[in-house]
N, C-alpha and C positions, 0 to 999 in steps of 0.2 A: 452701880459700881461697887467694888469691894472696898472695905475700910482697911487701913494699915494693919490693924490687928488680925483681920481675916487673911490678908496676904502673908502675914508672918507665920501662919499655921502650917505652911507647906514649903517644900523645897522645889527649886526650879532647875531643870537640866537644859543646857544649851549646847547645840552641836558646834563643833569646831573641826578643823583638819588636824587637830593635835596641838595647834598653837593659835590660829586665827579664826575668827568668825567668817564663814563663807557667804552668808546672806545678810543683807541690810536689815531685814525684819527681825532676825535673831539678835543682831547687835542692838537694835533699837529696843527690843523687849528686855534685853539684859540691862540696858541703861535705865529703863523705866523701873526695873525691880532691884536696882542697885541698893545695897544695904539689907536685902532679904537673903535667904539661904540659896545663893546661886552657885551652881556647879557646872563646870564645862566638861563636855564629853565628845569624843570622836567615835566613829563606828567601831574602832578597835577596842573601845572601853565598854561596849554594851553588856558584856558578861558581868562586869562589876556593877553596872547600873542596877541590875536585878537585886543585888544585895543592899543597895542604898535606897532604892525606891520604896516609898511607903504610900499607903492609900491617900489619895488627894494630891500627891505631887504632880507637877506639870512638866512636860517635855516640849521644848521649842526646837524645831529643825526642819530639814527638808522632808518631803513626803516619804522618801526612802528611809530616812533615819527614824521618822515617827512610826512607820510601819514596823520596823525592827524593834523599836521600843515597845509598841503595842504587843508584839509577839513575846518579848521578854517578860512583860507584866501580865500576860494572859488575857489580853483584850482583843476582840475581833474588830479590825478597822471598819468604820462605816463605809457603805458603798457610795459611789459617785452619785451626786444629786441629779446632774444632767438636765433632763427634759421631762418634767411632770406633765402627764396628759392634760391635766386641768388648765395648763397654760398654753394650750395648743394655738389659740388665736393670736398669740404674740410671737410666734416663731418666724412668720413671713416666708416660710418654705416648708416643704414636706421633709420630715426626718424619718428615715427607714432604719430598721434593725436588720442587719445582714451578717452572714457568716463570711469566712475568708473567701470562699469560692465566689460568693455573690459580689463582694467588694471588688475582686479582681476582674469581674466582667463589666463593671460600671464604666460608661464612657467618661473620658476626661474632658475638662477638669472636674474633680469631685472632692468634697470635704469628708474626711474620715476621722472618727474619734473612738477610742475604746469604750465599750458600754458599761462594764462593771467595775473594773479595777481603776482606782483613782490614778490618773497620770501614768498608766501603763506605757503610753507614749503620748506626746503632745498632739492635740488635734491638728491635723495637717490638710492643706489643700494640695492634692496631687495633680500636677500638670503634665508629668512624664511617667510613663509606665515603669521606667527604670527605678525611680525613687519609690514608687508604690511597692514594687516587688522587694526592694531592699528593706524598706521599713516594716512591711507586714510579714516578712519571711519567718520571723521568730514568734508569730502570733497566730498560727494556723488553726488553733482550737478556740480562739476568742470570738466574741460577738462585738459588733461595731455599730455606732450611729453613723449614718451616711446621709448626706444631703447635697443639694446643688450649691454652687458657689454664688454668693450675692456680691453686688457692687457696694462696698462699704466705705463710707466717708470717715467714720471714727468709731472707736470702741471704748467702752467705759466700764469700770468696776464699781458697783454700788455696794457699800458695806452696810449690813443690817445687824443690829444687836438688840434683842428683846423688843422687837417691833419698831425700833427707831433707826432711821437712816443716818449714819454718822459720817459718811464720806462718799464721794463720787469722784473717781480719779480716771483721767483719760490715759490709756496705755497704748493706743495705736491710732494713727491718722490725725486729722485736723482737730486740735484741742478747742477750737471755737465752733465746731459742729456739735452742739449740745443735744443730749437726748431730751425727749419730751417729758417734762416733770410729771404730768398727770398719768402718762402711760407707765412710768416707773412706779409711781405710787399704787396704781391699780394692780400691777404685777405683784408687788409686795403684799398687798392686802389679800389677794386671791390665794397666793401661796401660803400665807400665814393662817388662812382659814382651814388648811389641811392639817391632819394630825402629824404628818411626817416632817413638818418644818422644824429645823433645829433652832436652838436658842440664838445662834449666831451663824451667819452665812453671807455669801455674796451673790449678787445678780450681775452677770456680765451682759451689758446691752450694747447694741450697735445702732448707728444711724446710717441708713442707706444713702446713696447719692441722690435719691429722690426725696430724702428728708423724713423717711419713716423710721420710727424707733422700734426695735425688735430685740428679742432675747437671743444672745449668743449662747449662754449656758448658765446654770447655777452651780456654785461651788461651795463646799463645806468649809467652815472657818479654819479647821485644823489643817486644811490642805491648800491654803492660799497665802501669798505674800501680802505685804502691806501697801505696795504701790504708791508710797508717799502719803498715805493717810496718817492722821495723828497717831504717833507711837503709843501714847497712853490709851486712847480708845481702842486701838487694835489689840493691845496686850490684854486689856480687861475682857474684851470680847473673846479672845482666844482662850483665856483661862476658863471663862464661863462654859465655852463649848467643850473644852477638855473634860471638865468636871461632869458635864452632861453625858459625854461618851462613856465615862467610867462609872456612871450611875450614882453620882454624888449630889446631883440636883434634879 
């Protein structure tokens, strides 16, 4: 974790709608860093952010806001972590990469998620052709992850920072249908043996109605909310990952 002196070395920019915080994780991180150099920004202020941003400063906000901030400071956003091949045994379903035409031909229901752009749109189970057409209409040049639809009892977000799991939050389904501890630990250990694993990230896991623990997806720390995890731990992990992205650690 960072010391107070280390935290005081940089400025922190927080997304607002011009007046209020729009997301709980932004508010919580602002509260954690209260007393530091905190600055509030809306998307309308991004031009002036460029003039205030200095190497090592950190931006908290929505994925769209952070992408614009990356662009302003000349940083290429990391790609979606998604589904590393090395974790194939934990997906419990086949995951295919398809283009627009391929996805449109898949029988329903089907799960579809953008492959490269982080949250280009939220991963969705399409049960009607109407909504598949409407959602994908503006993404005809994109690639997608496509898979069958599983019967899921619960879904959990596992938070990892520097090899330590510091939170596991249920975000869908029955909060008493817990994931298998050993499976989660094995997923983390295998992923962190790869060179590509970031300093802070999340593993979304699900529990099927048959009781099997599987990977829903992996997400980068800069592109995920706190989901009720400790605000302090979340904020420190987020800062660490931001500094890694801008090549300061």
